[in-house]
N, C-alpha and C positions, 0 to 999 in steps of 0.2 A: 842458259839465259832465262828460261821460265822460272827456275828456282830463285834466281836473283830478283826477278820482278815480284814474285810472291813474298820473298823476304822483305823487300823494300815496301810493299803494300802493307805487310804486317807491322813493320816499324812505324810507318806513317800513321797507321790506325792506332797503335798504342801511344804514340806521341800525342795524337789528337785527343785520345781518352784522358791522358795525364793533364793536358792543357785544360780540358773541360772541368776536370776535378779541381785543378788549381784555381780556375776562374770562379767556380762555385764557392770554394773556401775563402777566396779574397772577398767576394761579394758578401758572404756571411759575416766575415770579420768587419768589413766596412759598415754594414748595418748595425752591428753590435757597438762599434765605436761611436757612430753617429747618434745613437740613442743617449749616450752619456756626455756628449760634447755640450758644455754649457753655452747658452746663447751669447754670453759676453765674449767668448773666444771667437765665435763666428763673426760677431760685430767688430771685434778688434781686427780680424783678418780683412773684413771689408774696408775698414778704415785705412789699413795699411795699403791695400790696393788703390784706394782713392789717393793717398799721399804719393803713390808711385805714378799717378797721372791717369789712372783708368776711370772712365765715366761709368757710374753705376746707376741703374734705374731700380729704385726700391719701392715696393708697394707695402705699406704697413698701416695698421690701425692705431699704432702707438706713436703719439706725438714726440715722446722723449727719444725714441729711436731715430725718428726723422730729424729731430733737432740736433742730435749728437752727430749723425752721419752726413747730413746733407748741407750743401751750400745754397741750395734752392729747393723750395717746397712748392708743389702744386697741389692745391686742394680741389677735389672733384666731387661733384654730386650729380647723379642722374646723367652721367656722360658729358657733363659740361664743366669747364674750368671755373671755379668759384674764386680762387685766389692764386697768384703766382708771385711769391716774395721770398726774400731771404728769411731764414728761420726766426731771427730776432724780431724783424718787422712783423712777421706773421703772428708771432706770439703776442707782441705788443698790441696789434690791431684787433685780433680775433679771439683771443683767449682771456678768460676772466683771471684776475690775479690769484684766486684760490680755486683750484680744481681738485675735485675728489674723483679718483678713479676706482672703479669696482670691477671685480672679476667674478664670474659665475662658473 
């Protein structure tokens, strides 16, 4: 009986060790893949989830992302709501016809 328990404990220990190794490998592979996934693929995935009926709360500094993904946009400043509109109305009311974006 004692030998069976020892063997069982050894088997469980080795299975746990294999599972930890596998989990580390999967995490490493996931990080490698995520470094190379273009943003457009992520946004397309979000768009598909939205079409499937899922509500998504997105925080972004990029109006083009918000306009493409959202049916409603809330602009906030200093913790207060400045505007709550559909993207087309918000662009028409609040954004100049010519916008220059710069990245540093």
